[in-house]
C-alpha positions in Angstrom: 19.3 5.2 6.0 15.8 5.5 6.8 14.6 9.2 6.1 11.3 10.5 7.2 9.6 13.8 7.4 7.3 15.4 9.8 3.9 17.0 9.3 1.5 18.8 11.7 -0.9 16.2 12.8 -4.5 17.8 12.2 -6.7 15.1 13.5 -8.2 14.7 17.0 -4.9 13.3 18.4 -3.0 16.3 17.9 -3.0 17.3 21.5 -1.1 13.9 22.3 1.1 14.0 18.8 1.2 17.5 17.6 3.5 16.4 14.6 3.5 12.8 12.7 6.2 11.3 10.8 6.0 10.0 6.9 8.7 7.4 5.7 10.3 8.4 2.7 11.2 5.1 1.0 14.6 4.8 -0.5 13.8 2.6 -3.4 12.8 -1.1 -3.8 15.0 -4.4 -3.7 13.3 -6.3 -6.6 12.9 -10.1 -6.5 15.8 -10.8 -8.8 17.8 -8.5 -6.5 16.5 -10.3 -3.1 17.6 -13.8 -4.8 21.0 -12.5 -5.8 21.6 -10.8 -2.0 20.6 -14.4 -0.6 23.1 -16.2 -2.7 26.0 -14.0 -2.4 28.9 -15.5 -0.3 27.4 -19.1 -0.1 27.6 -22.0 -2.0 23.9 -21.9 -3.1 23.4 -20.5 -6.5 20.7 -17.9 -7.5 18.8 -20.8 -9.1 18.9 -22.8 -6.0 17.7 -19.6 -3.9 15.1 -19.3 -6.4 14.1 -23.0 -6.0 13.9 -22.6 -2.4 11.8 -19.5 -2.5 9.2 -21.2 -4.8 8.9 -24.0 -2.6 8.2 -21.8 0.4 5.7 -20.3 -1.8 4.2 -23.6 -2.5 4.0 -24.6 1.2 2.5 -21.5 2.2 -0.4 -21.6 -0.3 -1.0 -25.4 0.9 -1.4 -24.3 4.6 -3.1 -20.8 4.0 -5.4 -22.6 1.7 -6.4 -25.0 4.4 -6.9 -22.0 7.0 -3.6 -22.2 8.9 -1.4 -19.5 9.8 2.4 -20.0 8.7 5.1 -18.8 10.8 8.3 -18.0 8.8 10.2 -16.9 11.9 10.6 -13.3 11.1 6.8 -13.0 10.4 3.3 -14.7 10.3 1.2 -14.8 7.5 -2.8 -15.7 7.9 -5.4 -16.0 5.6 -8.7 -13.7 6.4 -12.0 -14.1 4.6 -12.9 -10.7 3.1 -15.6 -9.1 1.3 -19.6 -8.7 2.4 -22.7 -10.8 3.1 -25.9 -10.1 3.1 -27.2 -12.5 5.8 -25.9 -15.2 8.4 -26.7 -17.9 5.9 -24.9 -16.2 2.8 -22.4 -18.1 0.8 -18.9 -17.1 -0.1 -18.6 -16.1 -3.6 -15.9 -15.1 -6.1 -18.1 -11.8 -7.0 -17.9 -10.2 -3.8 -15.6 -12.3 -1.6 -12.1 -13.2 -1.5 -9.2 -14.5 0.6 -6.6 -11.9 1.8 -3.2 -12.9 3.1 -2.1 -10.5 6.1 1.5 -10.3 7.2 2.6 -9.6 10.8 6.1 -9.0 11.8 7.6 -10.9 14.7 8.5 -8.2 17.6 12.4 -9.5 17.7 12.4 -8.8 13.9 10.9 -5.3 14.4 13.3 -4.8 17.3 16.6 -6.0 15.4 15.5 -3.8 12.4 15.0 -0.8 14.7 18.4 -1.1 16.5 20.2 -1.8 13.0 18.4 1.4 11.0 20.2 4.6 11.0 17.5 7.5 10.8 17.5 10.9 9.2 14.9 13.5 9.4 14.4 15.1 6.3 13.0 18.9 6.0 10.2 19.3 3.4 11.4 22.2 1.0 8.7 22.2 -1.5 5.1 21.8 -0.9 3.9 18.2 -2.0 0.7 16.5 -2.2 0.2 14.6 1.2 -2.1 11.7 0.8 -2.5 10.2 4.4 -5.6 7.8 4.6 -7.8 6.2 2.1 -11.4 5.1 3.2 -13.5 2.7 1.3 -17.4 3.9 1.5 -18.7 0.9 -0.7 -17.3 -1.9 1.4 -15.6 -0.4 4.5 -12.3 -2.1 3.8 -9.4 0.3 3.7 -6.8 -2.1 2.2 -8.9 -3.4 -0.7 -11.1 -2.2 -3.7 -12.9 -3.2 -7.1 -14.0 -1.1 -9.8 -16.7 1.5 -9.2 -16.4 1.3 -5.2 -16.5 5.0 -3.7 -13.2 6.2 -2.1 -12.2 9.2 -0.2 -8.8 10.1 0.3 -7.7 12.6 2.9 -4.6 14.2 3.4 -3.1 17.8 2.7 -2.4 20.1 -0.5 -4.4 17.7 -2.7 -6.5 20.2 -5.0 -6.0 19.7 -8.7 -8.0 20.6 -11.8 -10.1 17.6 -12.6 -10.1 18.1 -16.2 -6.3 18.1 -16.5 -4.9 14.4 -17.9 -1.6 15.1 -16.1 -2.8 15.6 -12.7 -5.2 13.7 -10.4 -5.3 10.4 -8.4 -3.2 7.5 -10.1 -3.0 3.7 -9.4 0.3 2.5 -10.4 1.6 -1.4 -10.6 5.1 -2.5 -12.0 5.7 1.3 -13.4 2.5 1.6 -15.2 -0.1 4.2 -13.9 -3.9 4.3 -14.5 -5.6 7.7 -13.8 -8.9 8.1 -11.9 -11.6 9.7 -14.3 -14.4 10.1 -12.1 -14.4 12.5 -9.2 -17.2 13.8 -7.1 -15.4 16.0 -4.8 -11.7 17.5 -5.2 -10.6 19.9 -2.3 -7.3 20.6 -0.5 -7.9 17.9 2.4 -10.4 15.7 0.7 -10.8 13.7 -3.0 -13.8 11.7 -3.4 -13.7 9.5 -6.4 -14.7 6.0 -8.0 -12.3 3.3 -8.5 -11.4 2.7 -12.5 -11.9 -0.3 -14.4 -9.1 -2.3 -15.6 -7.0 -2.9 -12.5 -5.9 -6.6 -12.0 -7.5 -8.5 -9.6 -5.1 -9.6 -6.9 -2.3 -7.2 -7.5 -1.4 -4.5 -5.1 -1.3 -0.8 -6.2 0.3 2.5 -5.0 -1.8 5.3 -4.8 -0.5 8.6 -5.9 -1.6 12.1 -6.0 -0.5 14.7 -8.7 -0.8 18.1 -8.2 0.3 21.5 -10.0 2.6 24.0 -8.0 3.5 26.8 -10.0 4.5 25.3 -13.2 5.8 22.4 -11.9 3.7 18.8 -11.2 4.7 17.2 -7.8 3.7 13.7 -6.8 2.7 12.4 -3.3 2.1 8.8 -2.5 0.1 6.8 -0.1 2.4 5.1 2.5 0.3 1.6 2.3 -0.6 0.0 -1.4 -4.0 -0.9 -1.9 -5.1 -4.5 -3.3 -7.5 -4.9 -6.3 -10.1 -7.5 -5.4 
């Protein structure tokens, strides 16, 4: 079941789309669960499946690192050079540049998921923080960040007490949360903050906002993860 809720569109597109959807994830299929699901009902063991996936990863790295896109049937992955350059002759350096891998799903695959999916609209009975978009003022790249970057998080119901350790903006990876400690602005619609140190380069992080409503701490999560460069 794909659950979603609707929130009022307060952007310039509101005349065309008065309300917008926010998908509510029902959980995550872990790598181990994915392997077991692939092996179920076949003669291949979990070890066989894992070996094939590791081989797929090896082949993808080999060709992506040589500048090729890789078509996996249901999606295509591509290498993309990221970061900033000072002039037309500037070189790629590990300090300010990196290779990001982008995924684009096959339209037929998307259509099959759409046909297979059962949807349910869920009413938001409780007021929750609603982070909607993230803007990186330092690099201009929305999907990546490094320590010290100045970011703006836009949304609704975002206001919290900066001095309270149990609320604020949190980056989460593998169940471990790291709280942002430096804020330039906190309001109901905008949070301006610095990316904390300690995030692991190359890992993707969930961006969460925790606020107090009455006596209860409630959490909202940005739909897309952000990568630490």
